[in-house]
C-alpha positions as CSV (number, residue, x, y, z in Angstrom):
1,X,-21.7,-39.0,2.7
2,X,-18.5,-40.4,2.8
3,X,-16.0,-39.0,5.1
4,X,-12.8,-37.4,3.6
5,X,-9.6,-39.5,4.2
6,X,-7.2,-37.5,6.2
7,X,-3.3,-37.8,6.1
8,X,-0.9,-37.0,8.8
9,X,1.4,-34.2,7.2
10,X,3.4,-32.8,10.3
11,X,3.6,-32.4,14.1
12,X,1.9,-29.2,15.8
13,X,5.2,-28.4,17.0
14,X,6.7,-28.0,13.6
15,X,4.6,-25.1,12.9
16,X,4.6,-22.0,15.2
17,X,1.5,-19.7,15.3
18,X,2.1,-17.2,12.5
19,X,4.3,-19.5,10.4
20,X,3.7,-21.7,7.2
21,X,4.9,-25.1,6.2
22,X,5.1,-26.4,2.5
23,X,4.0,-30.2,2.2
24,X,3.8,-32.4,-0.5
25,X,0.6,-34.6,-0.7
26,X,-0.3,-37.2,-3.3
27,X,1.9,-34.8,-5.9
28,X,0.1,-31.5,-4.7
29,X,2.0,-28.7,-3.2
30,X,0.1,-27.5,0.0
31,X,0.9,-24.8,2.4
32,X,-0.1,-25.2,5.8
33,X,-0.8,-21.9,7.7
34,X,-1.0,-21.7,11.5
35,X,-2.8,-18.6,12.8
36,X,-4.4,-17.2,15.9
37,X,-7.7,-18.6,14.1
38,X,-6.4,-22.3,13.9
39,X,-5.0,-24.3,11.2
40,X,-5.6,-23.8,7.5
41,X,-4.5,-25.8,4.2
42,X,-4.3,-24.3,0.8
43,X,-2.9,-24.7,-2.7
44,X,0.8,-23.6,-2.5
45,X,0.7,-22.0,-5.9
46,X,-0.4,-18.5,-6.6
47,X,-3.3,-18.5,-9.0
48,X,-2.1,-15.3,-10.7
49,X,1.3,-16.5,-11.5
50,X,3.3,-19.6,-10.6
51,X,4.9,-18.7,-7.2
52,X,5.3,-20.8,-4.2
53,X,2.9,-19.2,-1.5
54,X,4.8,-20.6,1.5
55,X,7.6,-18.3,0.4
56,X,5.5,-15.3,0.8
57,X,4.2,-13.9,4.1
58,X,1.6,-14.5,6.4
59,X,0.2,-11.5,8.1
60,X,-2.7,-12.5,10.5
61,X,-5.1,-14.5,8.1
62,X,-3.7,-12.7,5.0
63,X,-1.5,-14.9,2.9
64,X,0.7,-12.9,0.5
65,X,2.4,-14.0,-2.7
66,X,6.0,-13.5,-2.8
67,X,5.9,-12.7,-6.6
68,X,3.5,-9.8,-7.2
69,X,2.1,-9.3,-4.0
70,X,-1.5,-10.9,-4.6
71,X,-3.0,-11.8,-1.0
72,X,-5.9,-14.4,0.0
73,X,-7.6,-15.2,3.1
74,X,-5.9,-18.3,4.3
75,X,-8.9,-19.5,6.0
76,X,-11.0,-19.4,3.1
77,X,-8.7,-19.0,0.0
78,X,-10.7,-15.8,-1.0
79,X,-8.9,-13.3,-2.9
80,X,-7.9,-10.2,-0.7
81,X,-5.8,-8.1,-3.0
82,X,-4.9,-7.8,-6.9
83,X,-3.4,-9.1,-9.3
84,X,-5.0,-12.3,-8.5
85,X,-8.6,-12.8,-9.4
86,X,-9.0,-16.6,-8.6
87,X,-9.2,-18.0,-5.0
88,X,-6.8,-20.7,-3.8
89,X,-8.3,-24.0,-3.2
90,X,-8.6,-25.0,0.3
91,X,-8.4,-28.4,2.1
92,X,-9.7,-29.8,5.4
93,X,-7.5,-29.6,8.2
94,X,-7.5,-30.9,11.6
95,X,-5.3,-31.7,14.7
96,X,-5.4,-35.1,16.5
97,X,-3.2,-34.9,19.3
98,X,0.1,-33.6,18.2
99,X,-0.6,-34.8,14.6
100,X,-1.7,-32.2,11.8
101,X,-3.8,-33.9,9.1
102,X,-5.2,-32.8,5.8
103,X,-7.7,-34.2,3.6
104,X,-7.5,-33.6,-0.2
105,X,-11.4,-33.8,-0.8
106,X,-13.9,-30.8,-0.2
107,X,-14.5,-28.4,1.7
108,X,-13.1,-26.0,-0.7
109,X,-13.7,-22.5,-1.5
110,X,-12.3,-22.8,-5.1
111,X,-13.7,-25.1,-7.8
């Protein structure tokens, strides 16, 4: 199995715990969330209606859409609250030194 290719997207210092950052990677809008549990990367567009997730709120591990209040688990992409029914796609994320890196290949909870 081939290792996913990671891309540097930010420095760890750019994102405080409990905050998010929008990044563009190969034409995709991705939201990076830093929680007490670590770093998480997901599609930045709500699966219910077009809204940028980084404009919403991050409460613990709950990522809340700014448009209709749909909520997702930022660790898995799973839907936690309506009106969304489809999970957000997740991406592998890691820290190497002070660099935050994301891979666009799996693992992902959404297909």
